[in-house]
C-alpha positions as CSV (number, residue, x, y, z in Angstrom):
1,X,-50.0,-38.2,-23.2
2,X,-53.1,-40.0,-22.9
3,X,-53.9,-40.1,-26.6
4,X,-54.3,-44.0,-26.8
5,X,-53.5,-44.3,-30.3
6,X,-51.9,-47.8,-30.0
7,X,-52.5,-51.2,-27.9
8,X,-53.0,-50.0,-24.5
9,X,-53.7,-51.5,-20.4
10,X,-54.7,-50.0,-17.8
11,X,-54.9,-52.5,-14.5
12,X,-55.6,-51.5,-10.9
13,X,-56.0,-52.9,-7.5
14,X,-59.7,-51.6,-6.5
15,X,-61.5,-52.3,-2.9
16,X,-65.3,-51.2,-4.4
17,X,-67.5,-50.6,-1.2
18,X,-71.1,-52.2,-1.3
19,X,-72.8,-49.3,0.2
20,X,-73.2,-47.5,-3.0
21,X,-77.3,-47.3,-2.3
22,X,-80.3,-47.6,-5.0
23,X,-82.1,-46.3,-7.1
24,X,-80.9,-43.5,-9.7
25,X,-78.7,-44.5,-12.2
26,X,-75.4,-43.3,-11.4
27,X,-71.4,-43.3,-12.2
28,X,-68.5,-43.5,-9.9
29,X,-65.4,-42.8,-12.0
30,X,-61.8,-44.7,-11.6
31,X,-59.9,-43.2,-13.7
32,X,-59.9,-41.7,-17.4
33,X,-60.0,-38.4,-19.6
34,X,-63.2,-37.3,-19.3
35,X,-64.1,-34.2,-18.3
36,X,-66.9,-31.3,-19.8
37,X,-64.2,-28.7,-20.4
38,X,-66.6,-25.4,-19.7
39,X,-69.6,-27.1,-21.8
40,X,-67.3,-28.6,-24.7
41,X,-67.5,-32.4,-24.3
42,X,-64.4,-33.5,-24.6
43,X,-65.0,-36.9,-23.6
44,X,-61.9,-39.5,-24.5
45,X,-62.4,-42.3,-21.9
46,X,-63.5,-43.2,-18.5
47,X,-63.0,-46.8,-16.5
48,X,-65.8,-46.6,-14.0
49,X,-69.1,-47.9,-12.7
50,X,-72.1,-47.6,-13.5
51,X,-74.8,-48.1,-10.3
52,X,-78.4,-48.6,-10.8
53,X,-80.8,-50.3,-8.8
54,X,-78.3,-52.3,-6.4
55,X,-76.6,-53.1,-9.4
56,X,-72.8,-52.5,-9.7
57,X,-71.5,-52.9,-13.2
58,X,-67.8,-51.9,-14.2
59,X,-67.7,-50.2,-17.7
60,X,-65.5,-48.7,-20.0
61,X,-66.5,-45.6,-21.6
62,X,-65.0,-44.1,-24.1
63,X,-65.2,-41.7,-27.7
64,X,-63.5,-42.1,-30.8
65,X,-63.8,-38.5,-31.9
66,X,-63.6,-37.0,-28.3
67,X,-62.7,-33.3,-29.5
68,X,-66.2,-32.8,-30.9
69,X,-70.1,-32.3,-29.9
70,X,-70.8,-35.1,-31.4
71,X,-71.0,-37.0,-28.0
72,X,-69.6,-40.3,-30.2
73,X,-70.0,-42.4,-27.2
74,X,-69.1,-46.0,-27.2
75,X,-68.8,-48.4,-24.0
76,X,-69.6,-52.3,-23.7
77,X,-72.4,-54.1,-22.0
78,X,-70.8,-53.5,-18.3
79,X,-69.2,-56.2,-16.2
80,X,-71.1,-57.5,-13.3
81,X,-69.1,-56.3,-10.4
82,X,-71.3,-56.8,-6.9
83,X,-69.6,-60.1,-6.0
84,X,-66.4,-58.6,-6.2
85,X,-67.2,-55.9,-4.0
86,X,-65.8,-55.1,-0.2
87,X,-62.5,-56.9,-1.2
88,X,-59.4,-56.4,-3.1
89,X,-59.8,-57.2,-6.8
90,X,-57.1,-56.3,-9.7
91,X,-58.7,-55.1,-12.5
92,X,-57.3,-55.3,-15.8
93,X,-58.3,-53.2,-19.3
94,X,-56.3,-53.7,-22.6
95,X,-57.1,-52.6,-26.1
96,X,-55.2,-55.0,-29.1
97,X,-56.4,-53.9,-32.0
98,X,-59.9,-53.2,-32.3
99,X,-60.1,-55.7,-29.3
100,X,-61.3,-54.4,-26.1
101,X,-61.0,-57.1,-23.2
102,X,-62.1,-56.4,-19.2
103,X,-60.4,-58.6,-16.5
104,X,-61.2,-59.1,-13.0
105,X,-58.7,-60.9,-11.4
106,X,-57.5,-62.4,-13.8
107,X,-60.2,-64.0,-15.3
108,X,-62.0,-62.2,-19.0
109,X,-65.2,-61.1,-18.5
110,X,-66.2,-58.9,-21.7
111,X,-64.4,-58.6,-25.0
112,X,-65.6,-55.6,-26.7
113,X,-65.0,-55.1,-30.1
114,X,-64.3,-51.3,-31.7
115,X,-65.3,-49.9,-34.7
116,X,-62.5,-49.2,-35.4
117,X,-58.6,-50.4,-35.3
118,X,-55.4,-48.8,-34.1
119,X,-54.4,-46.1,-36.4
120,X,-58.6,-45.1,-37.4
121,X,-59.9,-44.9,-34.1
122,X,-58.0,-43.4,-31.6
123,X,-59.0,-42.9,-28.0
124,X,-58.0,-39.8,-26.0
125,X,-55.7,-36.3,-27.0
126,X,-58.8,-34.6,-25.3
127,X,-58.1,-31.3,-23.9
128,X,-58.7,-32.6,-20.0
129,X,-57.1,-33.7,-17.2
130,X,-56.4,-37.7,-16.8
131,X,-58.3,-38.0,-13.5
132,X,-58.2,-40.8,-10.8
133,X,-60.7,-41.6,-7.9
134,X,-63.6,-39.4,-10.2
135,X,-64.2,-37.2,-12.8
136,X,-65.6,-33.6,-12.7
137,X,-66.1,-32.3,-9.4
138,X,-68.5,-35.2,-9.0
139,X,-68.9,-39.1,-9.2
140,X,-66.4,-40.0,-7.2
141,X,-65.7,-43.2,-6.6
142,X,-66.5,-44.9,-3.4
143,X,-63.7,-47.4,-2.5
144,X,-59.9,-47.3,-2.6
145,X,-56.7,-48.0,-5.4
146,X,-53.4,-49.2,-5.3
147,X,-50.6,-50.0,-7.9
148,X,-52.3,-48.0,-10.6
149,X,-50.2,-48.4,-14.0
150,X,-51.6,-47.2,-17.1
151,X,-48.9,-48.8,-20.2
152,X,-48.9,-47.4,-23.4
153,X,-48.6,-49.5,-26.5
154,X,-48.9,-52.7,-25.2
155,X,-52.2,-54.8,-24.3
156,X,-50.8,-56.5,-21.6
157,X,-53.5,-59.3,-21.6
158,X,-55.7,-60.6,-24.1
159,X,-56.5,-64.1,-22.1
160,X,-56.4,-65.1,-18.5
161,X,-53.7,-64.5,-16.4
162,X,-52.6,-64.7,-12.7
163,X,-52.3,-61.0,-11.2
164,X,-48.9,-60.0,-9.7
165,X,-49.7,-60.4,-5.8
166,X,-46.0,-58.3,-4.9
167,X,-46.0,-54.1,-6.1
168,X,-44.5,-53.6,-9.8
169,X,-41.1,-52.0,-8.3
170,X,-40.0,-48.4,-7.2
171,X,-42.0,-45.6,-8.8
172,X,-38.7,-44.4,-9.9
173,X,-38.7,-47.2,-12.3
174,X,-41.9,-46.5,-14.0
175,X,-42.0,-42.4,-14.2
176,X,-39.4,-40.7,-16.4
177,X,-40.9,-37.0,-15.4
178,X,-39.8,-34.8,-12.9
179,X,-41.6,-37.1,-9.5
180,X,-39.3,-37.6,-6.4
181,X,-39.6,-41.0,-6.0
182,X,-38.9,-41.2,-2.0
């Protein structure tokens, strides 16, 4: 259930390669529910990179009306990421009420005010799969991911914090649906 109709947090460790090139704008998906379902846009939310002329920026794209073709796309200005390339970085995105927060290594880098508050501006519930490491059949992430956590119902961080350096715990502590943690 990727329908974010309450506070949420998505966080992960990311090693992004710096050799993404220059020139035309391109995107790299990290995690989200963002898909063109047979020609009908069903975008919900996506955390990823927008790359343009050598600049690497982390974005959160979201659609407050994902089941129509209105393409009600929203995002924030993008967090400069070039200084974090080629090394492991903790990335966190939290939503609390109408505020969306982006953190790199626990440092608050961007606060974005959404048009709608919880309850009136839900994200998600599009008829598309959750994707990790890209979206659609292209826009693949150039790098590695580790310790991916999606927390529905809680904004874990709204101010600076120290990221955990240990694993979150056994997989069985977090999944309740038919996955063998061994």
